[in-house]
Rosetta silent file (secondary structure, phi, psi, omega in degrees, C-alpha in Angstrom):
SEQUENCE: MKFPAPRITVRGLMGFVALAMVAMAMTAGEETMSYSCHLCHNRKHVVSRLLLGLRFDTREAQTTGFPTGSDHRHDWYRYSTGWSTPVRGGSACCTTMYRDGSVAPDWNP
SCORE:     score description
SCORE:     0.000 S_00000001
   1 L     0.000  131.002 -178.619   54.525   46.282  143.542 S_00000001
   2 L  -106.391  130.894  178.882   53.482   44.462  140.399 S_00000001
   3 L   -85.662  146.776  179.220   49.912   43.210  139.936 S_00000001
   4 L   -69.089  148.248  179.151   49.362   39.770  138.420 S_00000001
   5 L   -67.270  139.218  178.978   48.172   39.668  134.812 S_00000001
   6 L   -67.201  142.288  179.586   44.433   39.014  134.458 S_00000001
   7 L  -102.126  130.677  177.835   43.551   35.518  133.339 S_00000001
   8 L  -100.140  118.438  179.919   40.917   35.054  130.674 S_00000001
   9 L  -107.733  163.098  178.717   39.012   31.824  131.099 S_00000001
  10 H   -64.498  -41.381 -179.832   36.432   30.210  128.824 S_00000001
  11 H   -63.639  -42.500  178.268   33.785   30.496  131.546 S_00000001
  12 H   -65.145  -39.600  178.363   34.528   34.200  132.028 S_00000001
  13 H   -66.815  -40.664  177.721   34.412   34.836  128.283 S_00000001
  14 H   -64.901  -39.522  177.132   31.091   32.990  127.967 S_00000001
  15 H   -63.909  -41.515  178.327   29.676   35.015  130.862 S_00000001
  16 H   -63.730  -43.577  179.050   30.775   38.258  129.246 S_00000001
  17 H   -63.718  -42.839  179.513   29.194   37.309  125.912 S_00000001
  18 H   -63.872  -42.293  178.981   25.932   36.304  127.625 S_00000001
  19 H   -64.748  -39.793  178.211   25.835   39.571  129.582 S_00000001
  20 H   -65.284  -39.182  178.736   26.486   41.586  126.415 S_00000001
  21 H   -66.778  -40.045  177.588   23.647   39.791  124.588 S_00000001
  22 H   -64.937  -41.973  179.333   21.203   40.450  127.435 S_00000001
  23 H   -62.567  -40.920  178.910   22.204   44.121  127.505 S_00000001
  24 H   -67.849  -39.247 -179.795   21.623   44.456  123.748 S_00000001
  25 H   -66.530  -36.613 -178.451   18.251   42.685  123.948 S_00000001
  26 H   -75.322  -23.634 -177.754   17.064   44.930  126.777 S_00000001
  27 H  -103.638   -3.064  178.130   18.065   48.143  125.005 S_00000001
  28 L   -76.176  146.860  177.930   16.887   47.253  121.484 S_00000001
  29 E   168.367 -165.164 -179.840   13.680   48.862  120.332 S_00000001
  30 E  -128.946  147.215  173.762   12.007   51.617  118.367 S_00000001
  31 E  -120.811  127.268  179.503   11.393   55.291  119.013 S_00000001
  32 E  -116.036  121.071  176.642    8.504   56.979  117.201 S_00000001
  33 E  -111.800  127.354 -177.950    8.317   60.766  117.097 S_00000001
  34 E  -107.417  133.164 -177.793    5.112   62.298  115.726 S_00000001
  35 E  -123.601  153.259  175.538    5.075   65.791  114.217 S_00000001
  36 E  -140.872  152.875  176.277    2.298   68.058  112.963 S_00000001
  37 E  -113.539  114.752 -177.146    2.114   71.306  111.025 S_00000001
  38 L   -74.790  -12.316 -179.820   -0.662   73.583  112.323 S_00000001
  39 L   -78.093  -37.807 -177.533   -0.549   75.674  109.144 S_00000001
  40 L  -122.428   -3.729  178.602   -1.643   72.893  106.756 S_00000001
  41 L    68.863   14.277  174.376   -2.656   70.096  109.225 S_00000001
  42 L   -77.379  152.736  179.898   -0.248   67.560  107.691 S_00000001
  43 E  -130.183  152.846  175.241    1.380   65.050  110.006 S_00000001
  44 E  -143.161  156.592  177.552    4.518   62.919  109.810 S_00000001
  45 E  -123.761  136.050  175.603    6.123   60.152  111.849 S_00000001
  46 E  -115.606  116.869 -177.558    9.845   59.561  112.277 S_00000001
  47 E  -111.499  125.899  179.610   10.662   55.997  113.362 S_00000001
  48 E  -122.910  138.400  172.269   14.182   55.115  114.553 S_00000001
  49 E   -87.299  137.349 -177.750   15.550   51.742  115.604 S_00000001
  50 E  -116.330  143.015  173.470   17.575   51.879  118.808 S_00000001
  51 E  -148.303  119.046 -176.960   20.363   49.635  120.053 S_00000001
  52 L    56.134   35.945  178.103   22.343   50.471  123.186 S_00000001
  53 L    79.989    2.081 -179.707   20.899   53.995  123.069 S_00000001
  54 E  -104.824  142.849 -179.333   22.133   54.661  119.534 S_00000001
  55 E   -86.356  133.926  174.519   19.837   55.382  116.573 S_00000001
  56 E  -133.232  150.378  170.606   19.959   53.149  113.500 S_00000001
  57 E    52.605   66.627  178.059   17.738   52.989  110.418 S_00000001
  58 E   -85.045  128.826  178.505   15.667   56.176  110.731 S_00000001
  59 E  -120.887  144.078  179.539   12.575   56.277  108.515 S_00000001
  60 E  -126.533  133.061 -179.506   10.280   59.242  107.918 S_00000001
  61 E  -139.251  129.714  175.264    6.734   59.000  106.587 S_00000001
  62 E   -87.801  123.538 -172.292    4.146   61.721  106.027 S_00000001
  63 L   -92.524  -14.422  177.113    0.794   60.231  107.038 S_00000001
  64 L  -127.267  158.014 -177.842   -1.506   62.880  105.572 S_00000001
  65 L  -132.557   50.065  178.099   -1.466   64.644  102.250 S_00000001
  66 L   -66.947  142.537 -176.979   -3.490   67.829  102.637 S_00000001
  67 L   -66.040  144.825  177.677   -2.794   70.228   99.766 S_00000001
  68 L  -133.269  158.054  177.333   -0.315   73.047  100.325 S_00000001
  69 L   -75.743  165.126 -178.466    0.754   76.026   98.275 S_00000001
  70 L   -68.208  -23.076 -179.646    4.058   76.071   96.433 S_00000001
  71 L   -97.782    8.367 -177.817    5.434   78.646   98.877 S_00000001
  72 L   -73.658  133.874  172.634    4.322   76.738  102.019 S_00000001
  73 L  -118.847  123.930 -179.339    6.980   75.861  104.592 S_00000001
  74 L   -64.624  141.171  173.223    5.968   73.343  107.240 S_00000001
  75 L  -110.935   79.930 -173.693    6.200   74.450  110.866 S_00000001
  76 E   -68.914  135.234  179.789    6.709   70.966  112.370 S_00000001
  77 E  -127.990  123.022 -179.967    5.759   70.573  116.042 S_00000001
  78 E   -80.189  113.240 -178.254    6.581   67.352  117.917 S_00000001
  79 E  -103.598  -11.055 -178.647    3.406   66.387  119.741 S_00000001
  80 E  -156.769  143.378  173.169    4.247   62.821  120.737 S_00000001
  81 E  -133.422  130.387 -179.256    7.212   60.550  121.403 S_00000001
  82 E  -131.650  149.298  178.493    6.821   56.821  121.925 S_00000001
  83 E  -125.220  147.332  176.666    9.167   53.939  122.707 S_00000001
  84 E  -141.348  124.517  177.241    8.734   50.248  122.175 S_00000001
  85 E  -130.256  155.228  179.152   11.091   47.537  123.422 S_00000001
  86 L   -63.504  -29.552 -175.985   10.708   43.745  123.557 S_00000001
  87 L   -85.039  -44.636 -173.600   11.157   43.737  127.335 S_00000001
  88 L   -99.288   -5.318 -176.531    9.086   46.751  128.414 S_00000001
  89 E    78.956 -144.405 -176.971    6.452   46.933  125.696 S_00000001
  90 E  -126.455  156.881  174.252    5.459   50.373  124.456 S_00000001
  91 E  -152.015  151.813  179.252    4.696   53.780  125.865 S_00000001
  92 E  -152.776  155.883  174.700    3.847   57.136  124.355 S_00000001
  93 E  -126.720  145.377 -179.691    2.900   60.605  125.458 S_00000001
  94 E  -142.274  122.428  177.962    0.655   62.995  123.614 S_00000001
  95 L   -95.317  -88.951  174.938   -0.068   66.581  124.574 S_00000001
  96 L  -125.012  147.679 -175.476   -1.865   68.373  121.759 S_00000001
  97 L   -72.506  -36.139 -179.329   -1.748   67.400  118.122 S_00000001
  98 L  -121.968  145.614 -176.351   -1.335   70.950  116.820 S_00000001
  99 L   -58.906  -36.783 -177.128    0.585   73.832  118.333 S_00000001
 100 L   -88.509    3.373  177.629   -2.356   76.230  118.046 S_00000001
 101 L    83.262    5.477 -179.474   -4.838   73.757  119.623 S_00000001
 102 L   -75.764  169.288 -177.777   -6.820   73.199  116.408 S_00000001
 103 L  -111.897  142.660 -179.528   -8.306   69.867  115.348 S_00000001
 104 L   -67.932  143.533  178.760   -7.367   67.965  112.203 S_00000001
 105 L   -62.063  -25.731 -178.248   -9.972   67.914  109.409 S_00000001
 106 L   -98.838   12.610 -176.038   -9.760   64.100  109.262 S_00000001
 107 L   -88.027  126.249  177.255  -10.029   63.560  113.051 S_00000001
 108 L  -123.881  110.826 -179.374  -13.045   61.571  114.286 S_00000001
 109 L   -70.135    0.000    0.000  -13.273   61.107  118.080 S_00000001
């Protein structure tokens, strides 16, 4: 038994394009991961743009500049991850800023 060949119509193609655009708009957004080093109290943020669940254009910025020794190696700990999309807005979770439970020298509650 032979199946008939699928027919591609203009209306079907327009519907597919519209559905693909809605899917991209709903999945576009940013993911922000915040890290801290409990040894020197420096913090950094890694911001990635997302589209269809894939990461594009990742940027990293250190937000504090506490002095460290020349032999210091950061022990980065991810304390927060946040997402922001045009459809759902933003959300983030934060447990503790530093792995050892200490407070940053520049923190004012």
